[in-house]
N, C-alpha and C positions, 0 to 999 in steps of 0.2 A: 437271741441276738446278745451280743456282749454289751455290758454297761460301761459307761465312761464316767469317771468321777470328775466333777468340775474342778478346775484349778490344778489338776494333776495329769501328768502324762502316763497314766497307769490304765490298762484295760483289764477288766475283771472277766475271766473266762466264764462261759455259761456252765450251768450245772449239768446240763444234758446236751449231748450232741446227737442229732438225728443223722444216722447214716442211711444212705439209700441202699435198698436191697439190690444186690448185684448177683446175677445168675450168669456165670461164665461157663462155657464149655471149651474144653481143650481137645484138639485132634492131634494125635500122634502123627508125625510126619511119615508118610509111607515111603518116601524116597523119590528119587528122580532116575530117569533113564536118558542116556545120550543116544540120539538118533543121528545116523549119517545118511544123507540124501544122495541120490544119484546126480551126477553132473556130467556134462559133455567134455570136460577138460582133462581130467586126470586119467592116466592109464591104469588098467586093472592091476598090473604089477606094482605100481606105485602105491595103490590103495592097500594091497596086501602088505607091502613093506611097512606102511604107516601103522596099520593095525598090529603088526608084530612088534614094532618098535615101541609104540606108545603103551599098548595093553599087554604085551608079553604073550599074545596068543600063538598057538602053534601054527605051523604052515597050513595045516588042514582046516583049522578053525578060522584063520584069517581069510582063507580062500573061500570058505563057506560064507562068511559075512560079506565078503566082496561081491560074490555072486548073488546074494540076497539084495544087495544094494543095486546091482546091475539089473536083475530081472524083476524085482518087486518094487524098485524105486527107493527103498529105505531099508535100514537094518539097525537094531539096537546093539550097540557095541560095548556098552558099559552101563553100570547103574550104581547108585549109592546115594549118600546124603547130598544136599544141595551143593555144598562147597566143593566136594569132590567132583560132582558132575559138572559143575561150572568150570573147574580147572581142566577136566578132560575135554570139554567143549572148546575151551580156548585153545588148548594144544592142537586139536583137530583143525581149527581155523588157521592157526600158525602154519600148519602143514598144507594149507590150501584146500581142505575138504570142507563141504557144507554140513554143518551139524547144528542140532537144536536140542533143547531139553524138553522132556515131558514128565509129568507126574505119574507114578506108578499107580 
C-alpha cells in the first residue's frame, strides 16, 4: 500500500507491485459462413439472380445453391471474416432473402 506523507499532497509509490497471474488463451477466429434459408415468398429465378449479382456466382453455381435452399431448406452461399459475413448477410436481407451467420 502506498504511504502518504503528512502535510504534503505527495504519495510515495510502493517498492513492489504484486501482479495477479493471468492465464489467457486466444482462439483464432475460424471464420463465419452466410446461410440462406428457404422462404415461401421469393421466386427461384429471383434467388438465382440475387446470388449471381451479390456473389458473382456462375449461373450453374447460383442455380445449384438455389436448389439446395429449395430442397434442403438452406445453403451456405458465402464465408469469411465476421465483418464480410455481416455485410453479405445485410445485403441478402436488403434483397428480401432470409439469411443468418454461423461460425465455421
